[in-house]
C-alpha positions in Angstrom: -18.7 -39.4 -40.3 -18.2 -42.7 -38.3 -21.7 -44.3 -37.4 -23.0 -46.9 -35.0 -26.4 -48.3 -35.7 -28.1 -49.7 -32.5 -31.5 -51.4 -32.7 -32.8 -54.6 -31.7 -34.4 -55.4 -34.7 -32.5 -56.4 -37.7 -34.9 -55.0 -40.2 -34.7 -51.5 -38.6 -31.0 -51.8 -38.8 -30.7 -52.9 -42.4 -33.3 -50.1 -43.4 -30.9 -47.5 -41.7 -28.0 -49.0 -43.3 -29.7 -49.0 -46.9 -30.5 -45.2 -46.4 -27.0 -44.3 -45.2 -25.8 -46.1 -48.2 -26.8 -43.0 -50.2 -25.1 -40.7 -48.0 -21.7 -39.0 -48.9 -18.9 -39.4 -46.2 -20.6 -41.8 -44.3 -19.1 -45.0 -42.5 -21.2 -47.5 -40.5 -18.4 -48.9 -38.1 -20.8 -51.2 -36.0 -24.4 -52.4 -35.8 -25.6 -53.6 -32.4 -28.6 -55.0 -30.9 -28.8 -53.8 -27.3 -27.5 -51.1 -24.8 -24.3 -53.0 -23.5 -23.2 -53.9 -27.0 -23.8 -50.2 -27.9 -21.5 -48.8 -25.2 -18.8 -51.3 -26.2 -19.0 -50.4 -29.9 -18.6 -46.8 -28.8 -15.7 -47.5 -26.8 -13.9 -49.1 -29.2 -14.7 -47.1 -32.5 -14.9 -43.7 -31.1 -18.2 -42.9 -33.6 -19.2 -39.3 -34.6 -22.7 -40.5 -34.3 -25.0 -43.2 -32.9 -28.3 -44.0 -34.4 -29.9 -45.0 -31.4 -33.4 -47.4 -30.8 -34.8 -46.4 -27.5 -36.7 -49.7 -26.6 -34.0 -52.3 -26.4 -33.4 -55.2 -24.0 -31.1 -54.5 -20.9 -29.8 -51.0 -20.8 -32.2 -48.8 -23.0 -31.5 -46.2 -25.3 -32.1 -43.4 -23.1 -29.7 -44.5 -20.4 -27.2 -45.3 -23.0 -27.3 -41.6 -24.2 -26.8 -40.6 -20.6 -23.5 -42.7 -20.4 -22.4 -41.5 -23.6 -22.3 -37.8 -22.3 -19.2 -38.8 -20.2 -17.5 -40.3 -23.4 -14.3 -38.2 -24.8 -14.8 -37.8 -27.7 -18.7 -37.7 -27.1 -20.6 -38.8 -30.0 -23.8 -37.1 -31.2 -27.1 -39.1 -30.6 -30.0 -39.3 -33.0 -32.7 -41.5 -31.7 -34.9 -43.6 -34.1 -38.0 -45.0 -32.3 -41.4 -46.4 -33.4 -43.1 -44.2 -30.8 -43.2 -40.4 -30.2 -43.6 -40.6 -26.3 -40.1 -40.4 -25.3 -39.2 -37.1 -27.3 -39.0 -34.9 -24.2 -36.6 -37.4 -22.4 -34.6 -37.7 -25.4 -33.9 -34.0 -25.7 -33.2 -34.3 -22.0 -30.4 -36.8 -22.7 -29.1 -34.2 -25.3 -30.1 -35.9 -28.5 -29.4 -33.9 -31.8 -32.7 -35.2 -33.1 -35.5 -37.6 -33.0 -36.7 -39.9 -36.0 -40.0 -41.8 -35.8 -40.0 -45.0 -37.7 -40.2 -45.8 -40.4 -37.5 -43.2 -40.9 -37.8 -41.1 -43.9 -34.8 -40.3 -46.1 -35.2 -36.5 -45.8 -35.5 -36.8 -42.1 -32.3 -38.9 -41.9 -30.4 -36.3 -44.1 -31.6 -33.5 -41.8 -30.5 -35.3 -38.7 -27.2 -36.1 -40.2 -26.6 -32.6 -41.1 -27.4 -31.6 -37.5 -24.9 -34.2 -36.3 -22.3 -32.7 -38.7 -22.7 -29.1 -37.3 -22.7 -30.5 -33.8 -19.5 -32.1 -34.1 -17.9 -29.6 -35.9 -18.5 -26.9 -33.6 -19.3 -27.9 -30.2 -17.4 -27.8 -27.1 -17.1 -31.0 -25.4 -19.4 -31.2 -22.2 -19.5 -33.8 -19.4 -21.9 -34.6 -16.8 -25.4 -36.1 -16.9 -28.5 -34.5 -17.8 -30.6 -33.2 -15.0 -32.8 -35.6 -13.5 -30.8 -38.6 -15.0 -31.1 -41.8 -13.1 -28.6 -44.4 -14.0 -28.5 -48.1 -13.1 -25.1 -48.8 -14.1 -21.6 -46.9 -13.4 -19.3 -47.2 -16.5 -15.6 -47.7 -16.2 -13.4 -47.4 -19.4 -10.9 -49.9 -19.9 -8.4 -49.5 -22.8 -10.7 -49.7 -25.8 -13.3 -51.5 -23.9 -15.5 -50.8 -20.9 -17.1 -52.6 -17.8 -20.6 -51.8 -16.7 -21.0 -51.9 -12.9 -24.9 -52.3 -11.4 -25.3 -50.0 -8.9 -27.0 -52.5 -6.8 -23.4 -54.3 -6.7 -21.4 -51.2 -5.5 -20.7 -51.3 -1.9 -18.7 -48.0 -1.4 -16.9 -45.5 -3.7 -13.5 -44.1 -2.6 -12.0 -40.8 -4.2 -8.4 -41.2 -5.0 -6.6 -38.2 -6.7 -8.7 -37.4 -10.0 -10.6 -40.8 -10.1 -13.3 -42.6 -7.7 -12.6 -46.4 -7.0 -15.9 -48.4 -7.2 -15.5 -51.1 -4.7 -18.2 -53.7 -6.0 -19.1 -57.6 -5.7 -16.9 -58.4 -8.4 -13.9 -56.3 -7.3 -12.6 -52.6 -7.9 -13.0 -50.3 -10.8 -11.9 -46.9 -11.5 -14.3 -44.3 -13.1 -13.5 -40.7 -14.1 -16.3 -39.1 -12.1 -16.2 -36.9 -9.1 -17.3 -38.2 -5.9 -19.6 -35.0 -5.4 -21.4 -35.6 -8.7 -22.2 -39.2 -7.6 -23.4 -38.2 -4.4 -25.5 -35.5 -6.0 -27.0 -38.0 -8.5 -27.3 -40.8 -6.1 -27.8 -39.5 -2.5 -30.7 -41.7 -2.0 -28.6 -44.8 -2.7 -25.3 -43.8 -0.7 -24.2 -41.9 2.3 -21.1 -40.0 3.1 -19.0 -41.1 5.8 -15.8 -39.1 4.9 -14.8 -36.3 2.5 -13.5 -38.9 0.3 -15.9 -41.7 0.6 -19.6 -42.8 -0.1 -21.0 -45.9 1.2 -24.1 -47.8 -0.2 -26.8 -47.6 2.7 -27.7 -51.4 2.6 -24.0 -52.2 3.3 -24.0 -50.2 6.7 -24.0 -52.7 9.7 -22.5 -50.6 12.7 -20.4 -47.9 13.9 -17.8 -48.9 16.0 -14.8 -46.9 17.8 -11.5 -48.0 17.3 -8.5 -48.3 19.9 -7.4 -44.5 18.5 -10.8 -43.2 19.4 -11.9 -42.8 15.9 -15.2 -44.0 14.5 -15.3 -46.7 11.9 -17.9 -48.0 9.8 -18.7 -51.8 9.5 -19.9 -52.7 6.3 -21.8 -56.0 5.6 -19.2 -57.3 2.9 -16.4 -55.1 3.7 -13.0 -56.8 4.4 -11.9 -53.8 6.8 -13.7 -50.8 8.6 -14.1 -47.6 7.0 -12.9 -44.3 9.0 -15.8 -41.9 9.3 -15.0 -38.5 9.9 -16.2 -36.5 12.9 -18.6 -34.3 11.2 -20.5 -37.4 9.5 -20.9 -39.5 13.0 -24.2 -37.9 13.9 -25.9 -38.2 10.7 -24.5 -41.8 10.1 -25.9 -42.7 13.5 -29.5 -41.7 12.5 -28.9 -43.3 9.1 -28.3 -46.6 10.6 -31.1 -46.3 13.2 -33.6 -45.7 10.3 -32.3 -48.6 8.2 
């Protein structure tokens, strides 16, 4: 079993590493100290299990777990934390176990067994936990990944089986459906076409083109975007309320 240890406290990582040394068929493939590093390590090593702290700088452990739900293959997650207040959220994020520090050897062994059973028998599932709210989108790039802050996203455009994320630093492809993104981030994005969602803060005005079609003008867009007829009325109301 390949394992990533993710904790911002070096002593906590050292303790977990020492406990794992007594387990058969276990290999620690990476030790990391924050959420960004955790996702990069998982993209690089495809671990079977992540021992994941919750309170980490940047992206916390709960959000990391939600991002990992979209990985293929998807690693099992065991939270290791100093607090028990996040237990319900942890299981909403589909963790296989929740260990309170200091982690006891017998509890770790039990969690490892749960992870082995899960990775051996479950069918891979994708999607986000109900009620999850991410702050970044995750684009996988040949053994690495790019995390795109939602506040930097200008619009999302469906293209075959991918969605193109147009953001402040360029464009990236993500393997999520436009419908699932609309369901999760409907308060942030508005649909202007069956294949396009636009960030509400990017909308400036609607303008009718020479061909008679309505177009959306974006604050930072390099070109107008076509608006479908059925979206025009709702979009006008949205712009008036901004």
